[in-house]
C-alpha positions, 0 to 999 in steps of 0.5 A: 465640380466641373473638371478643368478644360474642354474634353475632346469629343470624338466619333468612334467608327467601326471598320469592315474587318472581322469582329475581333479586329473591329473591337480592338481597333475601336478600343485603340482609337478611343484610347488614343484620342481620349483626353484626361478629364481629371487632373491628368488621372485616367483618360475618358473618350467622348462621343457626340450625340449624333454619332452615338445615335447612329451607332445605336441604330446600327446596333454597333453600341449599347447605351448605359444610363448611369443616373439614379433610378428616379432620374431614369424613370422620369426621362430616358433615352429609348433602349438605354439600360440602367446601371447607376453609378452608385451601384456600377458593376462593370462585369454586369455591363460586360454581359450585355455586350454582343461581340463587336459592340462598344459601350456608351455611358451617359448621365445628365451632363457627362460628369457621372458617365466620365467617372463610370468610364474610369470604373470600366477601364478594365473593359477597355483592357479587354478590347471593348471600347467604352466612351461617355456621351458628350454633354449627357442627355441634356446634349442629346435633347439639345441635338433634337434627339428624342427621349421618353418622358414620364410626367408621373415620376418625381420632379426633383431627383432623390439626390437633390432632395437629399442635398436639400434636407442635409443643407437645411438641417446643417443650416438650422443646426448651426443657427441654433448652436449660435443663437440658442445653445452651443450643443446644437453643433451636434446636428451639423456634426451628425450630418457631416459624419453621415456624408463621410460614411456615405462617401466611404461605403457608397450607401446613403440611408437618408437617400433610402428613406427619402426614396421610400416616401410616397411622392417618390414611388415610381409607377411603371409607365410606357411614358411618352416621347418628347424632345428638345432642351429641358428646363430641369437644372438639377445635378 
C-alpha cells in the first residue's frame, strides 16, 4: 500500500568541517527535515535524484539497491551495491561506508527503500546519514539519469511471478471448492498459510523454486547503458 501524504524531498549537503563533524551534521539535518511515511512511526528522509547523483559523483555517499537480485540484474544504477530488503543487513552496509560518507537507499519507487531506512535506524544513531532516493529508480530515469540494463535478465520480477502463481492457485482453489467439492478450500488455505509463514520468517520457498527456473537464471553481463522512463509497471 502507498503511505498517506507526500513525503518531503530533501537535499543532504555536506559541510567543510572535519569528517566527524560533517557526518554528525549530515545525520542531524536528515533527521530534522525528515517526514514520517507510515502512520507517524519512524521518520524517513528522502533525497532528490539530481542531488543523489551529485553526492555519488563526489564520493560523498554510497548507493545501496534494496530490490531483489533479478531486478538489480535487469536494470541498475551504475555503482550501486545490492542488499535486498528481504536480506537487509545494516551491519554489512556499515562496512561499505568510508568516514564522512552517507548512505542512499533505493528501490523501484521508494517504498522498499523507506522500509530499509527504518531498518537502518541504528546507523543514524551512530552519526551516519541514511536517506531514501525519492521515487526510486523510476524517478532517477524520469530525471534522464543513466541506468545499466541487461535485456537477458528476466522481464518479470520473481516477486511478481510469485504473486501471479499464488493468485492463480487461490482463484482456482476457490472456484473448485464452490463448483466441484468444498474440500478444495484446502488449496487457498495452503497458500494463505505459506504467505503467513513467509511473512513471519522472511523466507519464501515458492520464490526460491521460481527463481531456480531456467527462464530466471541470470547470466552475468556487462549490460548496456540506457535512460529515460521505463514502461515496466511492476511493483
